[in-house]
Legacy VTK file of the C-alpha trace (Angstrom):
# vtk DataFile Version 3.0
C-alpha trace
ASCII
DATASET POLYDATA
POINTS 147 float
-3.270 11.287 14.495
-1.797 7.831 13.929
-1.259 6.847 10.296
-0.134 3.709 8.522
1.519 4.290 5.149
1.669 1.308 2.807
3.567 1.427 -0.457
3.938 -1.174 -3.199
4.963 -1.241 -6.822
5.579 -4.160 -9.196
9.350 -3.766 -9.307
9.727 -2.438 -5.760
13.101 -0.915 -6.516
12.969 2.811 -5.855
9.412 4.123 -6.082
8.272 2.104 -3.072
10.964 3.593 -0.860
10.714 7.144 -2.163
6.905 7.270 -1.954
6.927 5.950 1.616
9.589 8.460 2.613
7.662 11.365 1.065
4.377 10.393 2.698
6.032 9.778 6.079
7.757 13.156 5.914
4.537 14.968 4.983
2.656 13.243 7.830
5.316 13.947 10.458
5.382 17.610 9.406
1.729 17.691 10.515
2.755 16.193 13.867
1.283 12.765 13.086
2.687 9.431 14.239
3.571 7.266 11.209
4.163 3.549 10.694
5.404 2.450 7.259
4.886 -0.888 5.546
6.677 -1.422 2.236
5.951 -4.201 -0.226
9.195 -4.544 -2.172
10.997 -7.099 -4.287
14.248 -6.192 -2.551
13.261 -6.251 1.115
11.401 -8.916 3.083
7.788 -8.000 3.803
7.217 -7.000 7.430
3.590 -6.095 8.202
2.726 -3.498 10.816
2.052 -5.134 14.177
-1.412 -5.643 15.620
-1.130 -2.859 18.194
-0.128 -0.327 15.531
-2.961 -1.472 13.291
-5.504 -1.275 16.116
-4.419 2.266 17.052
-4.347 3.636 13.481
-6.730 6.465 12.625
-5.946 6.420 8.905
-4.366 4.038 6.383
-2.827 5.466 3.222
-2.173 2.884 0.524
0.072 4.125 -2.280
0.257 1.097 -4.518
0.727 0.210 -8.153
0.641 -3.490 -7.268
-1.948 -5.539 -5.363
-2.001 -5.106 -1.589
-4.112 -7.201 0.771
-6.541 -4.710 2.299
-8.645 -7.212 4.235
-6.848 -6.483 7.529
-7.868 -2.824 7.289
-11.613 -3.468 7.377
-13.123 -0.911 9.751
-10.286 1.586 9.232
-10.371 4.805 7.214
-8.469 3.957 4.017
-7.269 6.135 1.152
-5.797 4.626 -2.019
-3.554 6.255 -4.586
-0.684 5.243 -6.850
2.976 5.284 -5.853
3.644 7.839 -8.586
1.123 10.335 -7.226
2.312 9.770 -3.643
5.899 10.314 -4.712
5.259 13.518 -6.666
2.493 15.006 -4.493
3.037 13.743 -0.940
1.498 16.744 0.828
-1.533 16.742 -1.469
-1.955 12.977 -0.924
-1.921 13.453 2.859
-4.486 16.250 2.600
-6.755 14.218 0.285
-6.472 11.148 2.524
-7.480 13.152 5.580
-10.455 14.719 3.799
-11.672 11.846 1.628
-10.710 8.512 3.208
-13.620 6.138 3.672
-14.102 3.377 6.225
-13.294 0.105 4.492
-16.258 -2.194 4.808
-16.097 -5.979 5.199
-14.532 -8.038 2.464
-15.793 -11.307 1.067
-16.809 -13.926 3.612
-14.580 -16.917 4.131
-11.227 -15.335 3.282
-8.830 -18.228 3.769
-5.547 -16.378 3.346
-4.991 -17.850 -0.118
-3.722 -15.101 -2.378
-4.335 -11.437 -1.760
-7.644 -9.672 -1.463
-7.471 -6.354 -3.219
-10.025 -3.619 -3.646
-10.219 -2.930 -7.370
-12.755 -0.388 -8.634
-14.803 -0.735 -5.472
-15.081 -4.531 -5.596
-13.102 -7.193 -3.757
-10.959 -9.320 -6.047
-8.769 -12.336 -5.272
-5.309 -12.065 -6.816
-2.784 -14.852 -6.522
0.851 -14.005 -5.975
1.677 -15.913 -9.158
-1.096 -14.208 -11.131
-1.460 -10.757 -12.654
0.978 -9.050 -10.281
3.770 -11.565 -10.999
3.148 -11.307 -14.744
3.365 -7.508 -14.578
6.617 -7.720 -12.609
8.130 -10.105 -15.172
6.989 -7.849 -18.027
8.590 -4.781 -16.460
11.849 -6.581 -15.707
12.109 -8.255 -19.130
14.036 -5.291 -20.538
16.777 -5.513 -17.889
19.909 -7.561 -18.418
21.069 -9.822 -15.605
24.544 -10.430 -16.971
27.372 -10.006 -14.586
LINES 1 148
147 0 1 2 3 4 5 6 7 8 9 10 11 12 13 14 15 16 17 18 19 20 21 22 23 24 25 26 27 28 29 30 31 32 33 34 35 36 37 38 39 40 41 42 43 44 45 46 47 48 49 50 51 52 53 54 55 56 57 58 59 60 61 62 63 64 65 66 67 68 69 70 71 72 73 74 75 76 77 78 79 80 81 82 83 84 85 86 87 88 89 90 91 92 93 94 95 96 97 98 99 100 101 102 103 104 105 106 107 108 109 110 111 112 113 114 115 116 117 118 119 120 121 122 123 124 125 126 127 128 129 130 131 132 133 134 135 136 137 138 139 140 141 142 143 144 145 146
């Protein structure tokens, strides 16, 4: 089985990396081929390539921040939080395999402006400077940048 693991969190410091590592490890222990895509504040975003996306049997999205799911239409997709994926990687893999649903078409006329996210079963447009950016600022407001 070929799996794409996508992780994202508002701060993108450690949880993104640890959740992706845990899910990738759990998938490879099952003998699956894994491609990882991390959405992080610290690393530049590099999406999985078209060939990998086309060959994927399953997409696992462990995100606590918006992720554009429109490119996964027609793929079996399972969503969870980074926290659950980090703490329960094997259970997440098992649930994804058993319960993932084929993602149906998003809203017509997607122009690439902002991100399309699936929230509570409905497509929602989220700008990069909108709710996600505000949440990131709120979480980082307690950190000092002196140095």
